[in-house]
C-alpha positions in Angstrom: 20.8 -11.9 -8.4 22.7 -9.5 -10.6 21.4 -6.0 -11.3 20.7 -6.7 -14.9 18.2 -9.4 -13.9 15.9 -7.0 -12.0 14.4 -5.7 -15.3 13.0 -9.2 -15.9 10.9 -9.2 -12.8 7.1 -8.5 -13.1 6.0 -5.1 -11.7 5.6 -4.9 -8.0 2.0 -4.5 -6.8 3.2 -2.1 -4.1 4.6 0.5 -6.4 5.1 3.8 -4.7 3.4 5.6 -7.5 0.1 3.7 -7.0 -2.1 5.3 -4.4 -4.4 3.3 -2.1 -7.5 4.8 -3.8 -6.4 3.3 -7.1 -6.1 -0.3 -5.9 -9.1 -2.0 -4.3 -7.9 -4.1 -1.3 -11.1 -5.0 0.6 -11.5 -8.4 -1.1 -8.8 -10.1 1.0 -9.9 -8.6 4.4 -11.1 -11.1 7.0 -12.6 -8.7 9.4 -14.2 -5.3 8.9 -15.4 -2.4 11.0 -19.1 -2.2 11.7 -20.4 1.2 12.9 -23.2 1.8 15.4 -24.2 5.3 14.2 -26.3 5.8 17.4 -23.1 5.6 19.5 -20.9 7.5 17.1 -19.9 11.0 18.5 -18.7 12.2 15.1 -15.4 13.2 16.8 -13.4 12.2 13.8 -10.7 10.2 15.5 -11.3 7.2 13.3 -10.9 9.5 10.3 -7.7 11.0 11.6 -6.1 7.6 12.5 -7.3 5.5 9.5 -4.0 4.7 7.7 -5.8 4.2 4.3 -8.0 7.3 4.6 -11.2 5.3 4.0 -13.2 6.6 7.0 -15.1 9.9 6.5 -17.9 11.8 8.0 -20.4 13.0 5.5 -23.5 14.9 6.7 -22.8 13.8 10.3 -22.7 10.1 9.3 -19.6 8.0 9.5 -18.9 6.1 6.4 -16.2 3.4 5.6 -15.2 2.7 2.0 -15.1 -1.1 2.3 -13.6 -1.4 -1.2 -10.3 -0.1 0.2 -10.6 -0.9 3.9 -7.9 -3.4 4.9 -9.6 -4.3 8.2 -6.7 -3.2 10.4 -9.0 -2.2 13.3 -7.3 1.1 14.2 -10.6 2.9 13.8 -12.2 0.6 16.4 -9.3 1.0 18.8 -9.3 4.8 18.6 -13.1 5.2 18.9 -13.8 6.7 22.4 -17.4 5.7 22.4 -16.8 2.1 21.1 -19.2 2.8 18.2 -17.0 0.7 15.9 -16.5 -3.0 16.4 -14.6 -5.4 14.2 -16.8 -8.2 12.7 -15.9 -11.3 10.7 -16.3 -11.1 6.9 -17.3 -14.8 6.9 -20.8 -15.6 8.2 
């Protein structure tokens, strides 16, 4: 493809100027993290390792913003108390 044809292509959805918090991605997720708040140590490792920045601890409660969570499972893998497990989106 010649360079002059690139301008005819539609915009790429993975534009480097679009932040994750501006593009909801949770609709195509097949698994999601489920939190057992009783087991959660509030250590913040899930928050630290979440590549999308959708895990946060507010008032000593771990929250996941499912609108933007891609279901990668890194939070569950990093949780030392196994308070996060990945569950199917489909019942």
